[in-house]
C-alpha positions in Angstrom: -19.1 -9.7 -14.9 -15.9 -10.5 -12.5 -17.0 -14.5 -12.5 -17.7 -14.3 -16.1 -14.3 -12.4 -16.8 -12.5 -14.9 -14.1 -14.0 -18.1 -16.1 -12.4 -16.8 -19.3 -9.1 -16.2 -17.8 -9.0 -19.6 -16.3 -9.7 -21.2 -19.8 -6.9 -19.0 -21.2 -4.5 -20.1 -18.2 -5.6 -24.0 -18.5 -4.4 -23.6 -22.2 -1.3 -21.4 -21.8 0.2 -23.2 -18.8 -0.9 -26.9 -19.2 2.0 -29.1 -17.8 4.0 -26.1 -16.9 6.5 -26.4 -13.7 6.2 -24.2 -10.7 9.4 -22.3 -12.5 10.1 -20.2 -15.1 12.5 -20.7 -18.0 15.4 -18.8 -15.6 14.9 -21.7 -13.3 13.7 -19.1 -10.4 10.9 -19.7 -8.7 8.1 -17.0 -8.8 6.5 -15.3 -5.9 3.4 -12.9 -6.3 2.5 -10.1 -4.5 -0.6 -7.6 -4.7 1.5 -4.1 -4.7 4.9 -2.5 -6.0 5.9 -1.6 -2.3 5.6 -5.6 -1.6 8.0 -6.4 -4.3 10.7 -3.5 -3.1 10.5 -5.5 0.5 10.9 -8.8 -1.0 13.6 -8.1 -3.2 15.6 -6.0 -0.4 15.9 -9.3 1.2 16.1 -11.8 -1.6 18.0 -9.9 -4.1 17.5 -11.6 -7.4 16.6 -15.1 -6.1 13.1 -15.1 -7.2 11.1 -13.8 -10.2 8.5 -11.3 -8.5 4.8 -11.2 -10.0 3.1 -7.7 -9.3 -0.5 -8.1 -9.5 -1.4 -4.5 -9.5 0.4 -2.3 -11.7 2.0 1.2 -11.6 -1.1 3.6 -12.1 -3.6 1.1 -10.7 -6.0 1.3 -8.2 -6.0 -1.5 -5.7 -10.0 -0.8 -5.2 -10.7 -1.6 -9.1 -8.2 -3.3 -10.7 -8.7 -6.8 -12.3 -6.0 -8.8 -13.4 -5.0 -10.0 -16.9 -4.4 -13.2 -18.5 -0.7 -12.8 -18.6 -0.8 -12.0 -14.6 -2.9 -15.1 -14.1 -0.4 -17.2 -16.0 2.4 -15.9 -13.9 0.2 -16.4 -10.8 -0.3 -20.1 -11.9 3.6 -20.7 -11.9 3.9 -19.0 -8.5 4.7 -21.2 -5.4 3.9 -18.5 -3.3 1.3 -15.5 -2.7 2.6 -12.8 -0.2 -0.8 -11.0 0.1 -0.6 -7.6 1.9 -3.9 -8.2 4.1 -6.9 -6.4 3.4 -6.8 -4.1 0.0 -10.1 -4.8 -1.9 -8.1 -6.4 -5.1 -7.1 -9.4 -2.5 -10.7 -9.4 -1.0 -12.2 -9.6 -4.5 -9.9 -11.6 -6.1 -7.8 -14.0 -3.7 -10.3 -16.9 -3.5 -10.3 -17.2 -7.2 -6.4 -16.4 -7.2 -6.1 -19.6 -5.1 -8.3 -21.5 -7.3 -6.0 -21.2 -10.3 -3.3 -22.8 -8.4 -4.0 -25.0 -5.5 -0.4 -25.8 -4.5 0.5 -21.9 -3.9 1.3 -20.9 -0.5 -0.9 -17.7 0.7 1.5 -15.6 3.3 -0.3 -13.1 5.1 1.7 -9.9 5.8 -0.5 -8.4 7.9 -0.9 -11.3 10.6 1.2 -9.2 13.0 0.3 -6.1 12.3 -1.2 -3.3 14.7 -4.1 -2.8 12.5 -6.4 0.4 12.6 -9.8 -0.7 12.8 -12.8 1.4 11.5 -14.0 2.6 15.2 -10.6 3.5 16.6 -10.2 7.0 15.8 -6.9 6.9 14.0 -8.7 7.3 10.4 -10.3 10.5 10.5 -12.7 12.2 7.9 -14.4 15.4 8.6 -17.7 13.8 9.5 -16.5 10.9 11.4 -16.8 8.4 8.4 -14.2 5.7 8.2 -12.9 2.9 6.1 -15.4 -0.5 6.4 -13.2 -3.0 7.9 -9.3 -3.0 8.6 -7.7 0.2 6.9 -5.3 -1.8 4.4 -2.6 0.9 4.4 -0.1 -1.0 6.6 3.1 -0.7 4.0 2.8 3.3 4.7 4.3 3.3 7.8 8.1 1.9 8.5 7.0 0.6 11.9 4.9 -1.9 10.5 7.0 -2.4 7.6 9.4 -3.9 10.1 6.9 -6.4 11.0 6.1 -7.6 7.5 9.6 -8.0 6.6 10.2 -10.3 9.5 7.6 -12.5 8.0 9.0 -12.3 4.7 12.5 -12.8 5.8 10.9 -16.1 7.7 9.3 -17.6 4.9 12.3 -17.0 2.4 14.9 -18.8 4.7 12.2 -21.8 4.7 11.7 -21.4 0.8 15.5 -21.6 0.2 17.6 -22.6 3.6 20.6 -22.9 1.3 20.6 -19.1 0.6 20.1 -18.2 4.5 23.1 -16.4 5.1 22.6 -13.9 2.5 19.4 -13.6 3.3 20.1 -12.7 6.7 22.7 -10.2 5.6 20.2 -8.5 3.5 17.8 -8.6 6.1 19.7 -7.0 8.5 20.6 -4.0 5.9 17.4 -3.4 5.4 16.4 -3.3 8.8 18.7 -0.4 9.2 17.4 1.6 6.3 13.9 1.1 7.7 15.3 2.2 11.2 16.7 5.1 9.6 13.9 6.4 7.9 11.7 5.8 11.4 13.9 8.0 12.9 13.9 10.6 10.2 10.5 10.8 10.4 10.5 10.9 14.1 12.8 13.9 14.0 11.0 16.0 11.5 7.3 15.2 12.4 7.6 15.5 16.3 7.4 19.2 16.3 4.0 19.2 14.5 2.4 16.3 16.6 -1.2 16.5 16.9 -1.4 18.6 13.9 -3.5 17.5 10.7 -3.3 17.3 7.0 -5.7 16.8 4.4 -5.9 13.7 1.6 -8.3 12.6 -0.9 -8.0 8.8 0.1 -7.1 7.8 3.5 -4.1 6.4 2.7 -1.9 7.4 5.4 -3.7 6.5 8.7 -0.6 4.5 9.7 2.0 7.3 9.4 -0.6 9.7 11.0 -0.9 7.4 14.0 2.6 6.2 14.5 3.9 9.9 14.4 1.5 11.8 16.1 -0.5 13.4 13.2 -4.1 13.2 12.1 -5.4 12.9 8.7 -8.3 14.3 7.3 -10.0 12.5 4.6 -12.0 13.9 1.9 -13.1 10.7 0.5 -16.0 9.6 2.2 -16.4 5.6 2.6 -14.7 5.6 -0.7 -17.1 7.7 -2.5 -16.9 11.4 -4.0 -17.9 14.2 -1.5 -21.0 16.2 -2.2 -20.9 19.9 -2.5 -22.0 20.1 1.0 -19.4 18.0 1.9 -16.8 19.9 0.3 -18.0 23.1 1.7 -17.6 21.5 5.4 -14.1 20.1 4.7 -12.9 23.6 3.5 -14.7 25.0 6.8 -12.3 22.7 8.9 -9.4 23.1 6.8 -9.7 26.9 7.3 -10.2 26.0 11.2 -7.4 24.0 11.3 -5.2 26.1 9.0 -4.2 23.2 6.6 -2.4 24.4 3.5 -2.1 21.1 1.8 -4.2 18.6 0.1 -2.5 15.1 -1.1 -3.9 13.1 -3.9 -3.0 9.6 -5.0 -2.0 9.5 -8.6 -4.2 6.7 -8.9 -7.4 9.6 -8.3 -8.9 12.8 -9.9 -7.5 16.2 -8.7 -10.5 17.9 -9.3 -12.1 17.8 -5.6 -8.7 18.7 -4.1 -7.9 21.7 -6.3 -11.7 23.3 -5.7 -10.6 23.0 -1.6 -7.1 24.1 -2.3 -8.1 27.1 -3.8 -10.5 28.1 -1.1 -8.0 27.3 1.7 -5.4 29.1 -0.6 -3.4 25.8 -0.3 -1.7 23.4 -2.7 -2.5 20.0 -4.1 0.5 17.6 -3.8 0.4 14.4 -5.8 1.7 11.4 -4.0 2.1 7.6 -4.8 2.2 5.7 -1.8 2.4 2.5 -4.4 5.7 3.4 -5.7 8.3 0.6 -6.3 10.5 3.1 -4.7 8.9 2.7 -1.2 11.2 4.9 1.1 11.5 7.6 -1.3 8.1 7.8 -1.6 7.6 8.2 2.5 10.4 10.8 2.8 8.8 13.1 -0.2 5.3 12.6 1.7 6.9 13.4 5.5 9.0 16.6 3.7 5.7 17.9 1.9 3.7 17.7 5.6 6.6 19.7 7.0 6.6 22.1 4.3 3.1 22.7 4.5 3.0 23.4 7.9 5.9 26.2 7.4 3.9 27.8 5.1 1.5 29.0 7.8 3.7 31.5 8.9 
């Protein structure tokens, strides 16, 4: 089905984009990215020098989303694609997207990341199951985002060297913001080192690793838990005195609500895919701290 849809998209794009240049009508070059936090990172450094085409819109899941003809048209006009690295959307669609625009540069923002592999113990779930392959959520930890912004900065300077001074000022300013967020997380999470929190989909592995926490995933290898799994999770949550269950806005809260009611805890919706990246990370950290304080 995906191949058939892709062929239809290709026909539509070929018709709509014939003889178009790689620049939009406003004379700005277009850069495509996978998720909204990447748009935030690029715009922090580049300002308004480029159009940023985000492939996965607000509220959509990187696991299941399929691009629209309009998005693919924008992709055909892009001179570069900044991939986040290992999300399912890119694994499924990247080859087809490259075929849409053979001249488009592909920049992998995960190339310098300290990646979490499925067997290194940082992405814990209640029965030891982990993501298949590299954990893709490298944008959720400021320590990893610093590495991504360096790649973005170097790419932008190479792409538009006449704007290097502006990009450098913006880059240094953004690094200071990232360091401030990193210091904030270190300060408020340090008292709770080695403590656990619960989340439906294991999206906070890098925060947990980098700030001394451990996440317990309800989802098992991308699948809904069985009733037996849920009971096991409840038992572990009671044992660890966990009072919070995070759920991303892209997922149902049903199983989380069942678990929360049994552990006298609360369900907190989070959005790690928000454009307002720094606000999202601060909110998550504050909610973790709040949940620990409820124990007493």
